[in-house]
Structure formats: structure tokens, C-alpha cells
mmCIF file as gemmi writes it, N, C-alpha and C atoms, coordinates in Angstrom:
data_model
loop_
_atom_site.group_PDB
_atom_site.id
_atom_site.type_symbol
_atom_site.label_atom_id
_atom_site.label_alt_id
_atom_site.label_comp_id
_atom_site.label_asym_id
_atom_site.label_entity_id
_atom_site.label_seq_id
_atom_site.pdbx_PDB_ins_code
_atom_site.Cartn_x
_atom_site.Cartn_y
_atom_site.Cartn_z
_atom_site.occupancy
_atom_site.B_iso_or_equiv
_atom_site.pdbx_formal_charge
_atom_site.auth_seq_id
_atom_site.auth_asym_id
_atom_site.pdbx_PDB_model_num
ATOM 1 N N . MET Axp A 1 ? -56.865 -12.757 27.931 1 0 ? 1 A 1
ATOM 2 C CA . MET Axp A 1 ? -56.895 -11.389 27.371 1 0 ? 1 A 1
ATOM 3 C C . MET Axp A 1 ? -55.743 -11.241 26.372 1 0 ? 1 A 1
ATOM 4 N N . ASN Axp A 2 ? -55.99 -10.338 25.485 1 0 ? 2 A 1
ATOM 5 C CA . ASN Axp A 2 ? -55.003 -10.039 24.435 1 0 ? 2 A 1
ATOM 6 C C . ASN Axp A 2 ? -54.712 -8.561 24.494 1 0 ? 2 A 1
ATOM 7 N N . TYR Axp A 3 ? -53.477 -8.18 24.177 1 0 ? 3 A 1
ATOM 8 C CA . TYR Axp A 3 ? -53.042 -6.806 24.217 1 0 ? 3 A 1
ATOM 9 C C . TYR Axp A 3 ? -52.396 -6.457 22.92 1 0 ? 3 A 1
ATOM 10 N N . ILE Axp A 4 ? -52.495 -5.145 22.547 1 0 ? 4 A 1
ATOM 11 C CA . ILE Axp A 4 ? -51.823 -4.67 21.377 1 0 ? 4 A 1
ATOM 12 C C . ILE Axp A 4 ? -50.495 -3.972 21.79 1 0 ? 4 A 1
ATOM 13 N N . ILE Axp A 5 ? -49.437 -4.383 21.156 1 0 ? 5 A 1
ATOM 14 C CA . ILE Axp A 5 ? -48.146 -3.763 21.381 1 0 ? 5 A 1
ATOM 15 C C . ILE Axp A 5 ? -47.457 -3.491 20.032 1 0 ? 5 A 1
ATOM 16 N N . SER Axp A 6 ? -46.558 -2.548 19.963 1 0 ? 6 A 1
ATOM 17 C CA . SER Axp A 6 ? -45.959 -2.298 18.731 1 0 ? 6 A 1
ATOM 18 C C . SER Axp A 6 ? -44.834 -3.328 18.441 1 0 ? 6 A 1
ATOM 19 N N . LYS Axp A 7 ? -44.455 -3.394 17.171 1 0 ? 7 A 1
ATOM 20 C CA . LYS Axp A 7 ? -43.41 -4.331 16.763 1 0 ? 7 A 1
ATOM 21 C C . LYS Axp A 7 ? -42.128 -3.988 17.515 1 0 ? 7 A 1
ATOM 22 N N . GLU Axp A 8 ? -41.832 -2.681 17.657 1 0 ? 8 A 1
ATOM 23 C CA . GLU Axp A 8 ? -40.615 -2.3 18.363 1 0 ? 8 A 1
ATOM 24 C C . GLU Axp A 8 ? -40.624 -2.764 19.786 1 0 ? 8 A 1
ATOM 25 N N . ARG Axp A 9 ? -41.751 -2.642 20.501 1 0 ? 9 A 1
ATOM 26 C CA . ARG Axp A 9 ? -41.865 -3.08 21.863 1 0 ? 9 A 1
ATOM 27 C C . ARG Axp A 9 ? -41.712 -4.594 21.984 1 0 ? 9 A 1
ATOM 28 N N . LEU Axp A 10 ? -42.273 -5.325 21.067 1 0 ? 10 A 1
ATOM 29 C CA . LEU Axp A 10 ? -42.177 -6.765 21.077 1 0 ? 10 A 1
ATOM 30 C C . LEU Axp A 10 ? -40.749 -7.153 20.862 1 0 ? 10 A 1
ATOM 31 N N . LEU Axp A 11 ? -40.032 -6.518 19.985 1 0 ? 11 A 1
ATOM 32 C CA . LEU Axp A 11 ? -38.611 -6.85 19.758 1 0 ? 11 A 1
ATOM 33 C C . LEU Axp A 11 ? -37.788 -6.515 20.984 1 0 ? 11 A 1
ATOM 34 N N . GLU Axp A 12 ? -38.125 -5.381 21.685 1 0 ? 12 A 1
ATOM 35 C CA . GLU Axp A 12 ? -37.441 -5.128 22.958 1 0 ? 12 A 1
ATOM 36 C C . GLU Axp A 12 ? -37.598 -6.226 23.971 1 0 ? 12 A 1
ATOM 37 N N . LEU Axp A 13 ? -38.844 -6.66 24.077 1 0 ? 13 A 1
ATOM 38 C CA . LEU Axp A 13 ? -39.178 -7.748 25.062 1 0 ? 13 A 1
ATOM 39 C C . LEU Axp A 13 ? -38.452 -9.083 24.702 1 0 ? 13 A 1
ATOM 40 N N . LEU Axp A 14 ? -38.456 -9.403 23.452 1 0 ? 14 A 1
ATOM 41 C CA . LEU Axp A 14 ? -37.801 -10.601 23.022 1 0 ? 14 A 1
ATOM 42 C C . LEU Axp A 14 ? -36.262 -10.528 23.245 1 0 ? 14 A 1
ATOM 43 N N . LYS Axp A 15 ? -35.708 -9.378 23.03 1 0 ? 15 A 1
ATOM 44 C CA . LYS Axp A 15 ? -34.266 -9.153 23.269 1 0 ? 15 A 1
ATOM 45 C C . LYS Axp A 15 ? -33.972 -9.279 24.748 1 0 ? 15 A 1
ATOM 46 N N . ALA Axp A 16 ? -34.8 -8.618 25.56 1 0 ? 16 A 1
ATOM 47 C CA . ALA Axp A 16 ? -34.596 -8.681 26.998 1 0 ? 16 A 1
ATOM 48 C C . ALA Axp A 16 ? -34.685 -10.122 27.551 1 0 ? 16 A 1
ATOM 49 N N . GLU Axp A 17 ? -35.633 -10.852 26.977 1 0 ? 17 A 1
ATOM 50 C CA . GLU Axp A 17 ? -35.789 -12.249 27.455 1 0 ? 17 A 1
ATOM 51 C C . GLU Axp A 17 ? -34.531 -13.043 27.124 1 0 ? 17 A 1
ATOM 52 N N . SER Axp A 18 ? -33.978 -12.82 25.926 1 0 ? 18 A 1
ATOM 53 C CA . SER Axp A 18 ? -32.744 -13.555 25.551 1 0 ? 18 A 1
ATOM 54 C C . SER Axp A 18 ? -31.529 -13.153 26.478 1 0 ? 18 A 1
ATOM 55 N N . ILE Axp A 19 ? -31.435 -11.895 26.778 1 0 ? 19 A 1
ATOM 56 C CA . ILE Axp A 19 ? -30.371 -11.444 27.672 1 0 ? 19 A 1
ATOM 57 C C . ILE Axp A 19 ? -30.544 -12.048 29.014 1 0 ? 19 A 1
ATOM 58 N N . LEU Axp A 20 ? -31.76 -12.008 29.535 1 0 ? 20 A 1
ATOM 59 C CA . LEU Axp A 20 ? -32 -12.618 30.847 1 0 ? 20 A 1
ATOM 60 C C . LEU Axp A 20 ? -31.687 -14.083 30.913 1 0 ? 20 A 1
ATOM 61 N N . ASN Axp A 21 ? -32.067 -14.815 29.843 1 0 ? 21 A 1
ATOM 62 C CA . ASN Axp A 21 ? -31.717 -16.241 29.799 1 0 ? 21 A 1
ATOM 63 C C . ASN Axp A 21 ? -30.252 -16.459 29.894 1 0 ? 21 A 1
ATOM 64 N N . VAL Axp A 22 ? -29.403 -15.641 29.196 1 0 ? 22 A 1
ATOM 65 C CA . VAL Axp A 22 ? -27.982 -15.796 29.295 1 0 ? 22 A 1
ATOM 66 C C . VAL Axp A 22 ? -27.482 -15.482 30.692 1 0 ? 22 A 1
ATOM 67 N N . LEU Axp A 23 ? -28.001 -14.383 31.27 1 0 ? 23 A 1
ATOM 68 C CA . LEU Axp A 23 ? -27.557 -13.986 32.641 1 0 ? 23 A 1
ATOM 69 C C . LEU Axp A 23 ? -27.897 -15.115 33.629 1 0 ? 23 A 1
ATOM 70 N N . GLU Axp A 24 ? -29.097 -15.604 33.586 1 0 ? 24 A 1
ATOM 71 C CA . GLU Axp A 24 ? -29.485 -16.67 34.47 1 0 ? 24 A 1
ATOM 72 C C . GLU Axp A 24 ? -28.667 -17.919 34.293 1 0 ? 24 A 1
ATOM 73 N N . GLY Axp A 25 ? -28.352 -18.242 33.024 1 0 ? 25 A 1
ATOM 74 C CA . GLY Axp A 25 ? -27.558 -19.372 32.76 1 0 ? 25 A 1
ATOM 75 C C . GLY Axp A 25 ? -26.118 -19.226 33.255 1 0 ? 25 A 1
ATOM 76 N N . ASP Axp A 26 ? -25.673 -18.013 33.326 1 0 ? 26 A 1
ATOM 77 C CA . ASP Axp A 26 ? -24.333 -17.736 33.844 1 0 ? 26 A 1
ATOM 78 C C . ASP Axp A 26 ? -24.277 -17.574 35.321 1 0 ? 26 A 1
ATOM 79 N N . GLY Axp A 27 ? -25.437 -17.723 35.98 1 0 ? 27 A 1
ATOM 80 C CA . GLY Axp A 27 ? -25.454 -17.702 37.468 1 0 ? 27 A 1
ATOM 81 C C . GLY Axp A 27 ? -25.558 -16.355 38.06 1 0 ? 27 A 1
ATOM 82 N N . VAL Axp A 28 ? -26.198 -15.387 37.38 1 0 ? 28 A 1
ATOM 83 C CA . VAL Axp A 28 ? -26.3 -14.031 37.874 1 0 ? 28 A 1
ATOM 84 C C . VAL Axp A 28 ? -27.004 -14.016 39.262 1 0 ? 28 A 1
ATOM 85 N N . ASP Axp A 29 ? -27.882 -14.945 39.518 1 0 ? 29 A 1
ATOM 86 C CA . ASP Axp A 29 ? -28.589 -14.994 40.784 1 0 ? 29 A 1
ATOM 87 C C . ASP Axp A 29 ? -27.678 -15.362 41.948 1 0 ? 29 A 1
ATOM 88 N N . ASN Axp A 30 ? -26.462 -15.777 41.683 1 0 ? 30 A 1
ATOM 89 C CA . ASN Axp A 30 ? -25.49 -16.084 42.714 1 0 ? 30 A 1
ATOM 90 C C . ASN Axp A 30 ? -24.584 -14.899 42.987 1 0 ? 30 A 1
ATOM 91 N N . TRP Axp A 31 ? -24.663 -13.838 42.225 1 0 ? 31 A 1
ATOM 92 C CA . TRP Axp A 31 ? -23.839 -12.646 42.506 1 0 ? 31 A 1
ATOM 93 C C . TRP Axp A 31 ? -24.355 -11.987 43.748 1 0 ? 31 A 1
ATOM 94 N N . THR Axp A 32 ? -23.412 -11.496 44.579 1 0 ? 32 A 1
ATOM 95 C CA . THR Axp A 32 ? -23.734 -10.976 45.891 1 0 ? 32 A 1
ATOM 96 C C . THR Axp A 32 ? -24.665 -9.783 45.827 1 0 ? 32 A 1
ATOM 97 N N . TRP Axp A 33 ? -24.586 -8.935 44.84 1 0 ? 33 A 1
ATOM 98 C CA . TRP Axp A 33 ? -25.412 -7.735 44.769 1 0 ? 33 A 1
ATOM 99 C C . TRP Axp A 33 ? -26.712 -7.928 44.033 1 0 ? 33 A 1
ATOM 100 N N . TYR Axp A 34 ? -26.927 -9.095 43.512 1 0 ? 34 A 1
ATOM 101 C CA . TYR Axp A 34 ? -28.115 -9.33 42.655 1 0 ? 34 A 1
ATOM 102 C C . TYR Axp A 34 ? -29.438 -9.064 43.392 1 0 ? 34 A 1
ATOM 103 N N . MET Axp A 35 ? -29.593 -9.641 44.576 1 0 ? 35 A 1
ATOM 104 C CA . MET Axp A 35 ? -30.885 -9.524 45.261 1 0 ? 35 A 1
ATOM 105 C C . MET Axp A 35 ? -31.163 -8.068 45.649 1 0 ? 35 A 1
ATOM 106 N N . LYS Axp A 36 ? -30.158 -7.313 46.071 1 0 ? 36 A 1
ATOM 107 C CA . LYS Axp A 36 ? -30.357 -5.884 46.436 1 0 ? 36 A 1
ATOM 108 C C . LYS Axp A 36 ? -30.796 -5.072 45.166 1 0 ? 36 A 1
ATOM 109 N N . GLY Axp A 37 ? -30.096 -5.306 44.077 1 0 ? 37 A 1
ATOM 110 C CA . GLY Axp A 37 ? -30.411 -4.585 42.881 1 0 ? 37 A 1
ATOM 111 C C . GLY Axp A 37 ? -31.8 -4.965 42.336 1 0 ? 37 A 1
ATOM 112 N N . ARG Axp A 38 ? -32.112 -6.237 42.469 1 0 ? 38 A 1
ATOM 113 C CA . ARG Axp A 38 ? -33.43 -6.744 42.019 1 0 ? 38 A 1
ATOM 114 C C . ARG Axp A 38 ? -34.558 -6.057 42.837 1 0 ? 38 A 1
ATOM 115 N N . ARG Axp A 39 ? -34.392 -6.007 44.141 1 0 ? 39 A 1
ATOM 116 C CA . ARG Axp A 39 ? -35.442 -5.422 45.036 1 0 ? 39 A 1
ATOM 117 C C . ARG Axp A 39 ? -35.577 -3.913 44.704 1 0 ? 39 A 1
ATOM 118 N N . GLN Axp A 40 ? -34.463 -3.211 44.503 1 0 ? 40 A 1
ATOM 119 C CA . GLN Axp A 40 ? -34.522 -1.788 44.169 1 0 ? 40 A 1
ATOM 120 C C . GLN Axp A 40 ? -35.259 -1.58 42.853 1 0 ? 40 A 1
ATOM 121 N N . TYR Axp A 41 ? -34.965 -2.391 41.877 1 0 ? 41 A 1
ATOM 122 C CA . TYR Axp A 41 ? -35.63 -2.303 40.566 1 0 ? 41 A 1
ATOM 123 C C . TYR Axp A 41 ? -37.172 -2.47 40.733 1 0 ? 41 A 1
ATOM 124 N N . LEU Axp A 42 ? -37.518 -3.493 41.496 1 0 ? 42 A 1
ATOM 125 C CA . LEU Axp A 42 ? -38.957 -3.761 41.741 1 0 ? 42 A 1
ATOM 126 C C . LEU Axp A 42 ? -39.616 -2.593 42.445 1 0 ? 42 A 1
ATOM 127 N N . LYS Axp A 43 ? -38.96 -2.055 43.436 1 0 ? 43 A 1
ATOM 128 C CA . LYS Axp A 43 ? -39.472 -0.94 44.208 1 0 ? 43 A 1
ATOM 129 C C . LYS Axp A 43 ? -39.692 0.281 43.307 1 0 ? 43 A 1
ATOM 130 N N . GLU Axp A 44 ? -38.696 0.608 42.512 1 0 ? 44 A 1
ATOM 131 C CA . GLU Axp A 44 ? -38.799 1.769 41.652 1 0 ? 44 A 1
ATOM 132 C C . GLU Axp A 44 ? -39.882 1.56 40.565 1 0 ? 44 A 1
ATOM 133 N N . GLY Axp A 45 ? -39.95 0.328 40.051 1 0 ? 45 A 1
ATOM 134 C CA . GLY Axp A 45 ? -40.956 0.049 39.031 1 0 ? 45 A 1
ATOM 135 C C . GLY Axp A 45 ? -42.358 0.151 39.588 1 0 ? 45 A 1
ATOM 136 N N . ALA Axp A 46 ? -42.584 -0.349 40.794 1 0 ? 46 A 1
ATOM 137 C CA . ALA Axp A 46 ? -43.918 -0.338 41.423 1 0 ? 46 A 1
ATOM 138 C C . ALA Axp A 46 ? -44.292 1.153 41.715 1 0 ? 46 A 1
ATOM 139 N N . GLU Axp A 47 ? -43.291 1.937 42.137 1 0 ? 47 A 1
ATOM 140 C CA . GLU Axp A 47 ? -43.614 3.361 42.438 1 0 ? 47 A 1
ATOM 141 C C . GLU Axp A 47 ? -44.054 4.081 41.228 1 0 ? 47 A 1
ATOM 142 N N . THR Axp A 48 ? -43.618 3.641 40.056 1 0 ? 48 A 1
ATOM 143 C CA . THR Axp A 48 ? -44.071 4.257 38.772 1 0 ? 48 A 1
ATOM 144 C C . THR Axp A 48 ? -45.566 4.133 38.679 1 0 ? 48 A 1
ATOM 145 N N . TYR Axp A 49 ? -46.167 3.146 39.263 1 0 ? 49 A 1
ATOM 146 C CA . TYR Axp A 49 ? -47.612 2.909 39.164 1 0 ? 49 A 1
ATOM 147 C C . TYR Axp A 49 ? -48.265 3.289 40.478 1 0 ? 49 A 1
ATOM 148 N N . GLY Axp A 50 ? -47.552 4.021 41.292 1 0 ? 50 A 1
ATOM 149 C CA . GLY Axp A 50 ? -48.174 4.461 42.597 1 0 ? 50 A 1
ATOM 150 C C . GLY Axp A 50 ? -48.304 3.424 43.662 1 0 ? 50 A 1
ATOM 151 N N . VAL Axp A 51 ? -47.502 2.322 43.526 1 0 ? 51 A 1
ATOM 152 C CA . VAL Axp A 51 ? -47.577 1.214 44.495 1 0 ? 51 A 1
ATOM 153 C C . VAL Axp A 51 ? -46.312 1.215 45.383 1 0 ? 51 A 1
ATOM 154 N N . ASN Axp A 52 ? -46.537 1.127 46.692 1 0 ? 52 A 1
ATOM 155 C CA . ASN Axp A 52 ? -45.426 1.025 47.634 1 0 ? 52 A 1
ATOM 156 C C . ASN Axp A 52 ? -45.318 -0.432 48.028 1 0 ? 52 A 1
ATOM 157 N N . ILE Axp A 53 ? -44.127 -1.031 47.858 1 0 ? 53 A 1
ATOM 158 C CA . ILE Axp A 53 ? -43.924 -2.409 48.153 1 0 ? 53 A 1
ATOM 159 C C . ILE Axp A 53 ? -43.052 -2.682 49.371 1 0 ? 53 A 1
ATOM 160 N N . ASP Axp A 54 ? -42.798 -1.612 50.18 1 0 ? 54 A 1
ATOM 161 C CA . ASP Axp A 54 ? -41.951 -1.72 51.336 1 0 ? 54 A 1
ATOM 162 C C . ASP Axp A 54 ? -42.373 -2.85 52.276 1 0 ? 54 A 1
ATOM 163 N N . ASP Axp A 55 ? -43.696 -2.967 52.457 1 0 ? 55 A 1
ATOM 164 C CA . ASP Axp A 55 ? -44.222 -4.009 53.389 1 0 ? 55 A 1
ATOM 165 C C . ASP Axp A 55 ? -44.629 -5.288 52.727 1 0 ? 55 A 1
ATOM 166 N N . ASN Axp A 56 ? -44.303 -5.473 51.446 1 0 ? 56 A 1
ATOM 167 C CA . ASN Axp A 56 ? -44.667 -6.657 50.693 1 0 ? 56 A 1
ATOM 168 C C . ASN Axp A 56 ? -43.455 -7.347 50.124 1 0 ? 56 A 1
ATOM 169 N N . GLU Axp A 57 ? -42.837 -8.2 50.939 1 0 ? 57 A 1
ATOM 170 C CA . GLU Axp A 57 ? -41.646 -8.979 50.512 1 0 ? 57 A 1
ATOM 171 C C . GLU Axp A 57 ? -41.882 -9.92 49.406 1 0 ? 57 A 1
ATOM 172 N N . ASP Axp A 58 ? -43.162 -10.288 49.179 1 0 ? 58 A 1
ATOM 173 C CA . ASP Axp A 58 ? -43.479 -11.25 48.141 1 0 ? 58 A 1
ATOM 174 C C . ASP Axp A 58 ? -43.675 -10.594 46.727 1 0 ? 58 A 1
ATOM 175 N N . PHE Axp A 59 ? -43.67 -9.295 46.676 1 0 ? 59 A 1
ATOM 176 C CA . PHE Axp A 59 ? -43.789 -8.597 45.413 1 0 ? 59 A 1
ATOM 177 C C . PHE Axp A 59 ? -42.622 -9.021 44.493 1 0 ? 59 A 1
ATOM 178 N N . ASP Axp A 60 ? -42.939 -9.447 43.279 1 0 ? 60 A 1
ATOM 179 C CA . ASP Axp A 60 ? -41.91 -9.946 42.395 1 0 ? 60 A 1
ATOM 180 C C . ASP Axp A 60 ? -42.17 -9.426 40.975 1 0 ? 60 A 1
ATOM 181 N N . PHE Axp A 61 ? -41.401 -9.921 40.043 1 0 ? 61 A 1
ATOM 182 C CA . PHE Axp A 61 ? -41.47 -9.473 38.693 1 0 ? 61 A 1
ATOM 183 C C . PHE Axp A 61 ? -42.802 -9.724 38.004 1 0 ? 61 A 1
ATOM 184 N N . GLU Axp A 62 ? -43.448 -10.816 38.394 1 0 ? 62 A 1
ATOM 185 C CA . GLU Axp A 62 ? -44.827 -11.128 37.879 1 0 ? 62 A 1
ATOM 186 C C . GLU Axp A 62 ? -45.752 -10.033 38.316 1 0 ? 62 A 1
ATOM 187 N N . ASP Axp A 63 ? -45.69 -9.604 39.575 1 0 ? 63 A 1
ATOM 188 C CA . ASP Axp A 63 ? -46.528 -8.496 40.062 1 0 ? 63 A 1
ATOM 189 C C . ASP Axp A 63 ? -46.253 -7.166 39.31 1 0 ? 63 A 1
ATOM 190 N N . LEU Axp A 64 ? -44.981 -6.925 39.064 1 0 ? 64 A 1
ATOM 191 C CA . LEU Axp A 64 ? -44.624 -5.698 38.338 1 0 ? 64 A 1
ATOM 192 C C . LEU Axp A 64 ? -45.151 -5.752 36.882 1 0 ? 64 A 1
ATOM 193 N N . ALA Axp A 65 ? -45.076 -6.927 36.266 1 0 ? 65 A 1
ATOM 194 C CA . ALA Axp A 65 ? -45.622 -7.123 34.928 1 0 ? 65 A 1
ATOM 195 C C . ALA Axp A 65 ? -47.102 -6.892 34.927 1 0 ? 65 A 1
ATOM 196 N N . GLU Axp A 66 ? -47.787 -7.368 35.942 1 0 ? 66 A 1
ATOM 197 C CA . GLU Axp A 66 ? -49.273 -7.131 35.992 1 0 ? 66 A 1
ATOM 198 C C . GLU Axp A 66 ? -49.566 -5.644 36.105 1 0 ? 66 A 1
ATOM 199 N N . LEU Axp A 67 ? -48.766 -4.855 36.824 1 0 ? 67 A 1
ATOM 200 C CA . LEU Axp A 67 ? -48.942 -3.432 36.888 1 0 ? 67 A 1
ATOM 201 C C . LEU Axp A 67 ? -48.681 -2.797 35.504 1 0 ? 67 A 1
ATOM 202 N N . ALA Axp A 68 ? -47.652 -3.259 34.795 1 0 ? 68 A 1
ATOM 203 C CA . ALA Axp A 68 ? -47.248 -2.731 33.53 1 0 ? 68 A 1
ATOM 204 C C . ALA Axp A 68 ? -48.286 -2.984 32.449 1 0 ? 68 A 1
ATOM 205 N N . LEU Axp A 69 ? -49.173 -3.918 32.646 1 0 ? 69 A 1
ATOM 206 C CA . LEU Axp A 69 ? -50.25 -4.169 31.68 1 0 ? 69 A 1
ATOM 207 C C . LEU Axp A 69 ? -51.09 -2.9 31.44 1 0 ? 69 A 1
ATOM 208 N N . GLN Axp A 70 ? -51.084 -2.003 32.4 1 0 ? 70 A 1
ATOM 209 C CA . GLN Axp A 70 ? -51.822 -0.734 32.26 1 0 ? 70 A 1
ATOM 210 C C . GLN Axp A 70 ? -51.351 0.077 31.04 1 0 ? 70 A 1
ATOM 211 N N . ASP Axp A 71 ? -50.083 -0.177 30.673 1 0 ? 71 A 1
ATOM 212 C CA . ASP Axp A 71 ? -49.501 0.598 29.578 1 0 ? 71 A 1
ATOM 213 C C . ASP Axp A 71 ? -49.947 0.116 28.164 1 0 ? 71 A 1
ATOM 214 N N . PHE Axp A 72 ? -50.671 -0.978 28.128 1 0 ? 72 A 1
ATOM 215 C CA . PHE Axp A 72 ? -51.013 -1.595 26.848 1 0 ? 72 A 1
ATOM 216 C C . PHE Axp A 72 ? -52.527 -1.599 26.645 1 0 ? 72 A 1
ATOM 217 N N . GLU Axp A 73 ? -52.915 -1.488 25.41 1 0 ? 73 A 1
ATOM 218 C CA . GLU Axp A 73 ? -54.353 -1.533 25.07 1 0 ? 73 A 1
ATOM 219 C C . GLU Axp A 73 ? -54.819 -3.017 25.003 1 0 ? 73 A 1
ATOM 220 N N . GLU Axp A 74 ? -55.929 -3.255 25.63 1 0 ? 74 A 1
ATOM 221 C CA . GLU Axp A 74 ? -56.505 -4.56 25.582 1 0 ? 74 A 1
ATOM 222 C C . GLU Axp A 74 ? -57.545 -4.658 24.47 1 0 ? 74 A 1
ATOM 223 N N . PHE Axp A 75 ? -57.536 -5.8 23.8 1 0 ? 75 A 1
ATOM 224 C CA . PHE Axp A 75 ? -58.568 -5.968 22.776 1 0 ? 75 A 1
ATOM 225 C C . PHE Axp A 75 ? -59.236 -7.339 22.865 1 0 ? 75 A 1
């Protein structure tokens, strides 16, 4: 499937990917608060789409991205 996004949104995504690569390279996943903050981010993101993840420990960023596809036009 293909989706239409604006140039501005594409630039935001590419910037975020670069920042994430640096953080992961610096070992952010070893920071003590990382997992708690990550889970809270996923929970709040899923709630934006009316999804409760309290009983789904396997819910991850890929799942959140799938929900976010609703925000984009498919062509």
C-alpha cells in the first residue's frame, strides 16, 4: 500500500529517525527510566486511537505505527 503525506511530515519523520538512531547508538535503551517512559508513550498513543493496551504487553511501536496509518490517505 502507498500513502500520501506532506513534505513537512516526511521531513519530521526523517528527522525523528535520525535522532532515534543517535539515541540508540548512545545506549538510551540502557537508561533506567527508558522502559517506563516508552510504555507510557505507547499507552498514550494507543489511547489517541481508542485502544487500551493495559492487558497487551506485546504492544510496541510497530503496532502504534499501524494505528497511526489512519491519519494518512491511501492511494
